[in-house]
C-alpha positions as CSV (number, residue, x, y, z in Angstrom):
1,X,-0.1,0.1,0.0
2,X,1.3,3.4,-0.7
3,X,0.3,6.8,0.5
4,X,1.0,9.5,-1.8
5,X,0.9,13.4,-1.2
6,X,-2.4,14.0,-3.4
7,X,-4.2,11.4,-1.0
8,X,-2.8,13.3,2.2
9,X,-3.7,16.9,1.0
10,X,-7.2,15.5,0.2
11,X,-7.6,14.2,3.6
12,X,-6.2,17.5,5.1
13,X,-8.9,19.6,3.3
14,X,-11.6,18.8,6.1
15,X,-9.4,19.8,8.9
16,X,-7.5,22.8,7.6
17,X,-10.4,25.3,8.9
18,X,-9.8,24.3,12.6
19,X,-6.3,23.8,12.5
20,X,-5.9,27.5,11.3
21,X,-8.0,28.7,14.1
22,X,-6.2,26.8,16.7
23,X,-2.7,27.5,15.4
24,X,-3.6,31.1,15.2
25,X,-4.9,31.4,18.8
26,X,-1.6,29.4,20.0
27,X,0.8,31.5,17.7
28,X,-0.4,34.7,19.3
29,X,0.0,33.7,22.9
30,X,3.5,31.9,22.1
31,X,4.7,35.2,20.5
32,X,3.5,37.2,23.1
33,X,5.5,35.5,25.3
34,X,8.6,35.9,23.2
35,X,8.5,32.5,21.6
36,X,10.2,32.3,17.9
37,X,7.0,30.1,16.6
38,X,8.3,29.5,12.9
39,X,11.7,28.5,14.3
40,X,9.9,26.0,16.6
41,X,7.9,24.6,13.7
42,X,10.8,24.2,11.7
43,X,12.7,22.2,14.4
44,X,9.6,19.8,14.7
45,X,9.6,19.4,11.2
46,X,13.1,18.3,11.0
47,X,13.3,15.9,13.8
48,X,13.5,12.5,12.8
49,X,12.9,9.2,14.8
50,X,14.2,5.8,13.5
51,X,11.6,2.8,13.2
52,X,13.2,-0.6,14.5
53,X,12.3,-3.4,11.9
54,X,11.0,-5.5,14.8
55,X,8.3,-3.1,15.8
56,X,6.2,-3.5,12.9
57,X,4.4,-6.8,13.6
58,X,2.6,-7.8,16.8
59,X,4.6,-8.0,20.0
60,X,4.1,-10.4,22.5
61,X,5.1,-11.5,26.3
62,X,6.3,-14.7,27.5
63,X,2.8,-16.3,27.6
64,X,1.8,-15.4,23.8
65,X,1.2,-13.3,21.0
66,X,-1.7,-12.0,18.9
67,X,-1.6,-11.1,15.3
68,X,-3.3,-8.3,13.9
69,X,-3.1,-9.6,10.4
70,X,-1.1,-7.7,7.4
71,X,1.9,-7.8,9.3
72,X,5.2,-7.8,7.4
73,X,6.5,-11.1,6.3
74,X,9.9,-10.2,4.8
75,X,12.0,-7.3,5.1
76,X,10.9,-5.6,2.0
77,X,7.4,-5.3,3.7
78,X,9.1,-3.8,6.7
79,X,10.4,-1.1,4.8
80,X,6.9,-0.7,3.1
81,X,5.3,-0.1,6.6
82,X,7.9,2.4,7.7
83,X,7.3,4.2,4.4
84,X,3.4,4.5,5.4
85,X,4.4,5.8,8.7
86,X,6.7,8.5,7.1
87,X,4.2,9.2,4.6
88,X,1.9,10.0,7.6
89,X,4.1,12.1,9.6
90,X,7.2,13.1,7.6
91,X,9.0,12.0,11.1
92,X,9.9,8.8,10.7
93,X,12.6,8.9,7.9
94,X,14.7,6.2,9.2
95,X,14.9,2.2,9.8
96,X,17.2,0.4,12.4
97,X,17.5,-3.4,11.2
98,X,18.2,-6.3,13.6
99,X,21.1,-9.0,12.3
100,X,20.3,-11.9,11.9
101,X,16.5,-11.1,12.0
102,X,16.6,-9.0,9.0
103,X,19.5,-10.0,6.7
104,X,19.0,-8.2,3.2
105,X,18.9,-10.8,0.4
106,X,19.3,-7.7,-2.3
107,X,21.3,-5.1,-0.9
108,X,20.6,-2.9,-3.8
109,X,16.9,-3.7,-4.1
110,X,16.6,-2.9,-0.6
111,X,18.3,0.4,-0.9
112,X,16.2,1.6,-4.0
113,X,13.1,0.6,-1.9
114,X,14.0,2.7,1.2
115,X,15.1,5.7,-1.2
116,X,11.5,5.3,-3.0
117,X,9.9,6.0,0.7
118,X,12.5,8.9,1.5
119,X,14.1,6.1,4.2
120,X,17.7,5.9,5.5
121,X,19.2,3.3,7.3
122,X,19.9,4.2,10.9
123,X,22.1,2.2,13.7
124,X,22.4,-1.3,12.8
125,X,21.4,-4.1,15.8
126,X,23.6,-7.0,16.6
127,X,22.0,-10.0,18.3
128,X,24.1,-12.3,20.6
129,X,21.1,-12.7,23.5
130,X,20.0,-16.0,21.9
131,X,21.3,-18.9,19.4
132,X,20.0,-19.0,16.3
133,X,18.9,-22.5,14.6
134,X,22.4,-22.6,12.7
135,X,24.3,-21.6,15.7
136,X,28.0,-22.9,15.9
137,X,28.5,-21.7,19.4
138,X,26.0,-21.3,22.5
139,X,25.4,-17.9,24.3
140,X,23.6,-19.7,27.3
141,X,26.3,-18.6,29.6
142,X,27.3,-15.3,27.7
143,X,28.7,-13.9,24.6
144,X,31.1,-10.6,24.9
145,X,31.6,-11.4,28.4
146,X,31.7,-15.6,28.0
147,X,34.5,-17.4,30.0
148,X,34.4,-19.6,26.8
149,X,36.9,-17.9,24.2
150,X,35.3,-19.2,21.5
151,X,31.8,-18.3,22.4
152,X,33.6,-14.8,22.8
153,X,34.9,-15.2,19.5
154,X,31.7,-16.0,17.7
155,X,30.0,-13.2,19.2
156,X,32.7,-10.8,18.0
157,X,32.4,-12.0,14.5
158,X,28.7,-11.5,14.7
159,X,29.0,-7.9,15.2
160,X,31.9,-7.6,12.5
161,X,29.3,-9.1,10.2
162,X,26.6,-6.6,11.3
163,X,29.0,-4.0,10.5
164,X,29.8,-5.2,7.0
165,X,26.0,-5.4,6.3
166,X,25.6,-2.1,7.7
167,X,28.3,-0.6,5.7
168,X,26.7,-2.1,2.4
169,X,23.4,-0.2,3.4
170,X,25.0,3.0,4.0
171,X,24.2,3.0,7.8
172,X,26.8,4.4,10.0
173,X,26.3,3.0,13.4
174,X,26.3,-0.2,15.6
175,X,24.1,-0.5,18.7
176,X,25.1,-3.5,21.1
177,X,23.1,-4.8,23.7
178,X,24.1,-7.6,25.9
179,X,21.8,-10.0,28.0
180,X,25.0,-11.1,29.4
181,X,25.2,-11.7,33.0
182,X,24.2,-14.2,35.9
183,X,21.4,-15.7,37.1
184,X,22.7,-17.1,40.5
185,X,25.4,-15.7,42.9
186,X,29.0,-17.3,42.2
187,X,27.9,-17.8,38.6
188,X,30.7,-15.7,37.3
189,X,33.3,-13.6,38.3
190,X,32.5,-10.0,37.8
191,X,35.5,-8.4,37.4
192,X,36.5,-11.3,34.8
193,X,33.1,-10.5,33.0
194,X,33.7,-7.0,32.6
195,X,37.4,-7.2,31.4
196,X,36.1,-10.1,28.8
197,X,33.4,-7.7,27.7
198,X,35.9,-4.5,27.2
199,X,38.4,-6.7,25.3
200,X,35.3,-7.8,22.7
201,X,33.8,-4.2,22.5
202,X,37.3,-3.2,21.5
203,X,38.0,-5.6,19.0
204,X,34.6,-4.7,17.4
205,X,35.1,-0.9,17.5
206,X,38.4,-1.6,16.0
207,X,36.5,-2.8,13.2
208,X,34.3,-0.3,12.5
209,X,35.0,2.2,9.7
210,X,36.4,5.7,10.7
211,X,32.9,7.5,10.1
212,X,31.0,5.0,12.3
213,X,29.9,5.3,16.0
214,X,29.3,2.5,18.4
215,X,26.5,2.7,20.8
216,X,26.7,0.7,23.9
217,X,23.3,0.0,25.8
218,X,22.9,-1.2,29.2
219,X,20.2,-2.6,31.5
220,X,19.7,-3.5,35.1
221,X,18.1,-6.9,34.7
222,X,16.3,-9.4,32.2
223,X,17.0,-12.1,31.2
224,X,19.5,-12.4,34.1
225,X,18.1,-11.3,37.5
226,X,21.0,-11.7,39.8
227,X,23.6,-9.5,37.6
228,X,23.8,-8.0,34.3
229,X,27.5,-7.1,33.0
230,X,26.6,-3.9,31.5
231,X,24.3,-2.8,34.3
232,X,24.1,1.0,34.1
233,X,25.3,4.2,32.5
234,X,28.4,4.2,34.6
235,X,29.5,0.9,33.2
236,X,28.3,1.7,29.6
237,X,30.1,4.9,30.0
238,X,33.4,3.4,31.2
239,X,33.3,0.8,28.5
240,X,33.0,3.8,25.9
241,X,35.6,5.6,27.2
242,X,37.9,2.5,27.1
243,X,36.6,1.8,23.2
244,X,37.6,5.3,22.2
245,X,36.1,9.0,20.9
246,X,33.7,7.3,18.7
247,X,32.0,5.1,21.1
248,X,29.0,6.5,23.1
249,X,26.3,5.5,25.9
250,X,23.0,4.7,24.7
251,X,19.6,5.5,26.8
252,X,16.7,3.3,26.5
253,X,14.0,4.3,28.7
254,X,12.8,1.3,29.8
255,X,16.4,0.3,31.1
256,X,16.3,1.7,34.4
257,X,15.2,0.4,37.9
258,X,11.7,2.6,39.0
259,X,11.9,6.0,39.7
260,X,15.7,6.3,38.4
261,X,16.3,10.0,37.4
262,X,16.8,9.5,33.6
263,X,17.2,13.2,32.9
264,X,19.9,13.4,35.4
265,X,21.9,10.6,33.3
266,X,21.0,12.6,30.1
267,X,22.7,15.4,31.5
268,X,25.4,13.8,32.8
269,X,26.4,12.2,29.7
270,X,25.7,15.2,27.4
271,X,28.0,16.9,29.7
272,X,30.7,14.5,29.1
273,X,30.1,14.4,25.2
274,X,29.1,10.7,25.7
275,X,25.4,10.4,24.8
276,X,25.1,8.5,21.6
277,X,21.6,7.3,20.9
278,X,18.2,7.5,22.7
279,X,15.7,4.7,22.8
280,X,12.1,5.8,23.5
281,X,9.4,4.1,25.2
282,X,7.4,4.1,28.4
283,X,7.0,1.6,31.4
284,X,5.2,1.2,34.7
285,X,7.3,-1.5,36.3
286,X,10.6,-2.2,34.4
287,X,11.2,-2.5,30.7
288,X,7.6,-2.9,29.6
289,X,8.2,-1.4,26.3
290,X,5.0,0.4,26.3
291,X,3.6,3.1,24.2
292,X,5.6,6.5,24.7
293,X,4.3,8.9,26.7
294,X,1.4,6.5,28.0
295,X,2.5,6.2,31.4
296,X,5.0,9.4,32.4
297,X,4.6,12.0,30.1
298,X,5.6,14.6,32.5
299,X,9.0,12.4,32.9
300,X,9.6,12.5,29.2
301,X,9.3,16.1,29.2
302,X,11.7,16.5,31.8
303,X,13.9,14.2,29.7
304,X,13.6,16.4,26.7
305,X,14.3,19.6,28.4
306,X,17.9,18.2,29.3
307,X,18.0,16.9,25.8
308,X,17.2,20.4,24.1
309,X,19.6,22.2,26.8
310,X,22.3,19.7,25.7
311,X,22.2,20.1,22.3
312,X,22.3,23.6,22.5
313,X,25.0,23.6,25.1
314,X,27.1,20.7,24.8
315,X,28.8,21.1,21.3
316,X,31.1,18.2,22.3
317,X,28.2,15.8,22.2
318,X,27.4,14.4,18.9
319,X,23.6,15.0,17.7
320,X,21.9,11.7,19.4
321,X,20.3,8.9,17.3
322,X,16.7,8.5,18.2
323,X,14.7,5.4,18.1
324,X,11.5,4.1,19.0
325,X,12.1,0.7,21.0
326,X,8.6,-0.8,21.9
327,X,6.7,-4.1,22.0
328,X,3.2,-4.3,21.5
329,X,0.8,-7.1,22.3
330,X,-2.7,-5.5,22.1
331,X,-2.6,-2.8,19.9
332,X,-2.3,-2.2,16.2
333,X,1.5,-2.0,15.7
334,X,1.7,1.0,13.2
335,X,-1.2,2.6,15.2
336,X,1.2,2.3,18.3
337,X,4.1,3.5,16.6
338,X,2.0,6.7,15.3
339,X,1.2,7.5,19.1
340,X,4.6,7.1,20.2
341,X,5.7,9.7,17.3
342,X,3.2,12.0,18.5
343,X,4.2,11.6,22.1
344,X,8.1,12.3,21.2
345,X,7.1,15.4,19.0
346,X,4.8,16.6,21.9
347,X,7.4,16.2,24.4
348,X,10.3,18.2,22.2
349,X,7.9,21.1,21.4
350,X,7.1,21.6,24.9
351,X,10.8,21.4,25.8
352,X,11.4,24.0,23.0
353,X,8.9,26.3,25.0
354,X,11.0,26.3,27.9
355,X,12.5,29.8,28.6
356,X,16.1,28.7,29.3
357,X,17.2,32.3,30.1
358,X,14.6,32.7,32.5
359,X,14.9,29.1,33.8
360,X,18.8,30.1,34.2
361,X,18.1,33.1,36.6
362,X,15.5,31.3,39.0
363,X,18.2,28.7,39.4
364,X,20.9,31.5,40.0
365,X,18.5,33.1,42.7
366,X,17.7,29.7,44.0
367,X,13.8,30.7,43.0
368,X,12.4,26.8,43.2
369,X,8.8,28.3,42.8
370,X,9.8,30.2,39.7
371,X,11.9,27.4,38.3
372,X,9.1,25.1,38.6
373,X,6.5,27.2,37.2
374,X,8.7,27.8,34.0
375,X,8.9,24.2,33.4
376,X,5.4,23.3,34.3
377,X,3.9,26.3,32.2
378,X,5.7,24.9,28.9
379,X,4.5,21.3,29.8
380,X,0.8,22.6,30.4
381,X,0.6,24.2,26.8
382,X,-1.2,22.3,24.2
383,X,1.5,22.0,21.3
384,X,-0.5,19.9,19.0
385,X,-1.1,22.8,16.6
386,X,2.7,23.0,16.2
387,X,2.9,19.5,15.2
388,X,0.1,19.9,12.9
389,X,1.8,23.2,11.3
390,X,5.1,21.1,10.9
391,X,2.9,18.5,9.1
392,X,1.4,20.7,6.8
393,X,4.8,22.4,6.1
394,X,6.3,19.0,5.1
395,X,3.1,17.3,3.5
396,X,2.3,14.8,6.3
397,X,-1.3,14.1,7.7
398,X,-2.6,16.7,10.2
399,X,-4.2,13.6,11.9
400,X,-1.9,10.8,11.4
401,X,-4.0,8.1,13.7
402,X,-7.5,9.4,12.2
403,X,-5.7,9.4,8.5
404,X,-4.5,5.9,9.2
405,X,-7.8,4.8,10.0
406,X,-10.0,6.8,7.6
407,X,-7.8,5.5,4.7
408,X,-8.3,1.9,6.3
409,X,-4.8,0.9,6.3
410,X,-4.7,-2.3,8.3
411,X,-7.7,-3.5,6.2
412,X,-5.8,-3.0,3.4
413,X,-2.6,-4.7,4.4
414,X,-4.7,-7.7,5.4
415,X,-6.2,-7.9,1.9
416,X,-2.6,-7.5,0.5
417,X,-0.9,-9.8,3.2
418,X,-3.1,-12.1,5.0
419,X,-2.7,-13.2,8.4
420,X,1.3,-14.2,8.7
421,X,3.0,-13.1,11.6
422,X,6.2,-10.7,11.3
423,X,9.3,-12.3,11.4
424,X,12.1,-11.6,13.9
425,X,10.2,-11.5,17.0
C-alpha cells in the first residue's frame, strides 16, 4: 500500500479550517511570550525518529502473541510499513535493522526501496542474546563476556558481520545490547566478565569504519536477574571511554530501575560528550516497552528539556540518534508507533518552549517556585497545533492516526498480505 501526497492533501482539506483557528490562537499566545514560533515549527519538522524493523509486527510476552493480520512477512514489507508511517508523519525517516532477524537478500533492491520511501538506514543492531538455529556456538552462559573463548570470538565475529552489512546499506553506527550476566551468585566472576566484555567491544570497535559510531546499551536486569554485566550508564560510559572517542552510551527509557532520575543521566552524559543515542518507550514497572508517553509523559518532557539544553550547550556531544524501541501485544503496531511519534514530538515541542534564560535566572537566585512554574507552564501548553503546522509544512497528515483509520490501512494490509506473523520476533 502506498499513501501519496495527493491522498494526504485530500484528507487534510477537511481539517484545515479548525487547524488555522487553533494555530492562530497558539501562535499569538506564544509570540506574546517571546517564543519564535516559526523556528520551533521548523525544528519539529526536521526531527526524525528511526523505526526498528522488529516493531512492525505484533509484539508479545512470554505467554503469547496475537497477530493483527497484514503483518510484514519479509524485510521489504517492513520498509513499506515504515514508508507508510513516514508518509503520514514525515518524522519517521529512518529504519533500524536487527541482524540476523533482517538480513537483506538483495542490498541494492533494498536500498532502492528505502529511497523510494524517503528512508535511510539508521543504527544496525546485533543479536547475541539468543542462539540461532544454525549457531555454531552458544550464548547460554554469555556472549561478549563469556568465559568460553570460542563463544566470545563467535559473538565478536557476528558484530563484525553486522558492520559489514551496515556498510553496504550506508548505515553509520552499531548498537550493542548484551543479555550477558548471571542468574545466581557465584555463577561468574564480575571482574572477569567485565574484562572480557571490554576486550570484545574493543575488537568490535577496531573493526568499524572511521566514520561509524558504537552505541553501548545498558540494562539493570533481564533476562539475568542476579546481575547484568553492563548494568548501568556508568558501566556503559566506562566501556565507551575504553573503546575510544567514537564509542558512546545509549539510553533506553525502559532500561532503568523504578524512579531512576533519567533526565540527570542524560544531562551527565551530554556534559561529558558521551550520549550517542536514545531509545524511546514507556514503563510502569521495568522494561515494559509500552507506547511512548502512555505512562509518564511529564518524565518524558523533563528528559527532553535536558536533551534540548544539551544539544544547544554541549557542542562536544554529537547529535543523538533517536529510535523507538517498543513491543506491543494488544495494539495495532502501526497505530502504536504513530502514537509514540506523536508523544515524542509533543515532549520535544514542549521542551522547546522552556524559557532557558528565565530558568537559569531562577536557578541562580534559588527561586524554586519560579523554576517549577517555568517548566510546568511549558509542559501544560497544548502544542499539538505546532505539530500540525510542521506536518502541513512537510506534506504529512494533520492527524496521522485519524488518517490511518480513515484510509483503512490495516484492512488494506490484511487484504494484501493475509494473516502471516511478522518475522524476527
